[in-house]
C-alpha positions in Angstrom: -109.1 -24.2 80.7 -112.7 -23.6 80.7 -114.3 -26.1 77.9 -118.1 -25.9 77.2 -119.8 -29.2 77.7 -120.3 -29.9 74.0 -117.0 -29.0 73.2 -115.3 -31.4 75.5 -118.2 -34.1 74.3 -117.0 -33.4 71.1 -113.0 -33.4 72.1 -113.9 -37.2 73.8 -115.7 -38.5 70.4 -113.0 -37.3 67.7 -110.1 -38.8 70.2 -112.1 -41.9 70.4 -112.7 -42.0 66.7 -109.3 -41.1 65.7 -108.4 -44.3 68.3 -110.6 -46.5 66.3 -107.5 -46.2 63.4 -106.1 -49.4 62.6 -102.5 -49.1 64.3 -100.0 -52.1 63.8 -101.5 -55.0 65.5 -104.6 -53.6 66.1 -107.3 -54.1 64.0 -109.6 -51.1 62.6 -112.2 -50.7 65.1 -114.9 -49.2 62.4 -114.6 -52.1 60.1 -117.8 -52.5 59.3 -121.0 -50.6 59.8 -122.3 -52.9 62.5 -118.8 -51.2 64.1 -120.3 -47.3 62.9 -123.4 -48.3 64.5 -121.7 -49.3 68.3 -119.5 -46.0 68.3 -122.6 -43.6 67.4 -124.8 -45.6 70.0 -121.5 -45.5 72.4 -121.2 -41.7 72.0 -124.8 -40.8 72.1 -124.9 -39.1 68.4 -128.3 -38.0 67.6 -130.2 -37.8 64.5 -128.3 -39.7 62.5 -130.5 -41.9 60.7 -130.2 -45.3 59.8 -126.3 -46.3 58.7 -124.9 -47.4 55.4 -121.7 -48.6 54.1 -121.5 -45.3 52.3 -121.4 -43.9 55.9 -118.9 -46.0 56.8 -116.6 -44.9 54.4 -117.3 -41.2 54.7 -116.8 -41.7 58.3 -113.4 -42.9 58.0 -112.3 -40.3 55.9 -113.3 -37.9 58.4 -111.1 -40.1 60.9 -108.2 -39.6 58.5 -108.9 -35.7 58.7 -108.9 -35.8 62.5 -105.6 -38.1 62.8 -103.7 -35.5 60.2 -105.1 -32.6 62.7 -103.9 -34.3 65.5 -100.4 -34.8 63.6 -100.3 -31.2 62.7 -97.0 -29.2 63.9 -98.1 -25.6 63.7 -101.3 -23.9 64.1 -101.5 -22.6 60.7 -101.7 -26.4 59.0 -104.0 -27.3 61.9 -105.8 -24.5 60.9 -106.1 -24.8 56.9 -107.0 -28.9 57.8 -109.5 -27.9 60.4 -111.4 -25.5 57.5 -111.4 -27.7 54.9 -113.0 -30.4 57.2 -115.7 -28.0 58.4 -116.4 -26.0 55.1 -116.8 -29.6 53.3 -119.2 -30.7 56.3 -121.6 -27.7 55.5 -121.8 -26.0 59.1 -124.8 -24.6 60.0 -125.1 -23.6 64.0 -128.0 -24.0 65.7 -128.9 -23.7 69.5 -130.5 -26.6 71.0 -131.4 -28.4 74.0 -132.4 -31.8 73.8 -132.0 -35.0 75.3 -131.5 -33.2 79.3 -128.5 -30.9 78.3 -129.1 -27.5 78.2 -128.3 -25.2 75.6 -125.4 -25.8 73.4 -124.6 -25.1 69.6 -124.6 -28.1 66.9 -122.9 -27.1 63.7 -124.4 -29.5 61.5 -127.4 -29.4 59.5 -130.5 -31.0 60.6 -130.6 -34.3 58.7 -126.7 -34.5 58.1 -125.2 -37.7 57.7 -123.0 -38.8 60.5 -119.7 -37.9 58.8 -120.8 -34.4 58.1 -122.5 -34.4 61.7 -118.9 -36.0 63.3 -116.7 -33.2 61.1 -118.7 -30.1 62.0 -119.0 -30.4 65.5 -115.8 -32.3 65.7 -114.2 -29.6 63.7 -115.5 -26.8 66.0 -114.3 -28.3 69.1 -110.6 -28.4 67.5 -111.3 -24.6 65.9 -112.2 -23.6 69.7 -108.4 -25.7 70.5 -106.6 -23.6 67.8 -108.5 -20.1 68.7 -107.4 -20.7 72.3 -103.6 -21.1 71.6 -103.9 -24.6 73.3 -103.2 -27.1 70.3 -100.0 -28.6 72.1 -103.0 -30.1 74.1 -103.6 -32.4 71.3 -101.6 -35.3 71.5 -100.1 -38.8 71.2 -99.7 -41.3 73.9 -95.4 -41.2 74.4 -95.9 -44.9 75.8 -93.3 -46.6 72.4 -96.1 -49.3 72.0 -99.1 -46.9 72.2 -99.4 -43.9 70.4 -103.5 -43.3 70.8 -104.7 -39.8 70.6 -105.5 -38.0 73.9 -106.7 -34.3 74.8 -104.2 -33.3 77.9 -106.6 -31.0 79.6 -104.5 -31.2 82.8 -103.4 -27.5 84.2 -99.9 -27.7 83.3 -99.6 -29.6 80.3 -97.6 -32.6 81.4 -100.0 -35.6 80.4 -98.1 -38.0 78.6 -99.8 -41.0 78.4 -103.4 -41.8 77.0 -104.1 -43.4 80.5 -102.3 -42.9 83.2 -103.7 -46.3 85.0 -102.4 -48.3 81.8 -99.6 -47.3 79.7 -98.3 -44.5 82.3 -98.7 -47.1 85.2 -97.0 -49.6 83.1 -94.1 -47.9 82.1 -93.5 -46.3 85.4 -93.0 -50.3 86.7 -90.9 -51.5 84.2 -88.7 -48.5 84.6 -88.7 -49.2 88.6 -87.6 -52.9 88.0 -85.2 -51.7 85.7 -83.5 -49.8 88.2 -83.8 -52.0 90.6 -82.3 -55.0 88.3 -79.3 -52.4 88.1 -79.0 -51.5 91.8 -78.8 -55.3 92.6 -76.1 -55.4 90.2 
């Protein structure tokens, strides 16, 4: 599956945003404005201005909507959720070439809030996935104690874990040790 740079960048950002959600014993990765500022800086999100508590609440709402799209069991539901998200963001497609990147499309209006920026670019990236009939690539880690979001970009759509070095390796080692214990009697 060929994914343009800006779409891949947006998908990575969505996954990281969804994974800031408070789960079980993990706290909210976007609990305050400082965390939002770190997220914006860490993802090189441009043209968002000074962030406030209002921005934080709006981004947390967008995060919830992205999580609902990941959880959508069929493309019809996913498309309805994406359409709602993108329409609310007031998408305004623009060609741009900034910060050393070649021409690409931004779907947010100049001066848009950070939440609208994320919703527009992220929503259009998810729309690309649904239009390509690749929605099954939007997954959650199958490790019993994880559940983090990820986009499976493997050729055969076989990825099961958010990170093969942590969750995948940990489960494979546990299964190996259980087989060894069973064989030892």
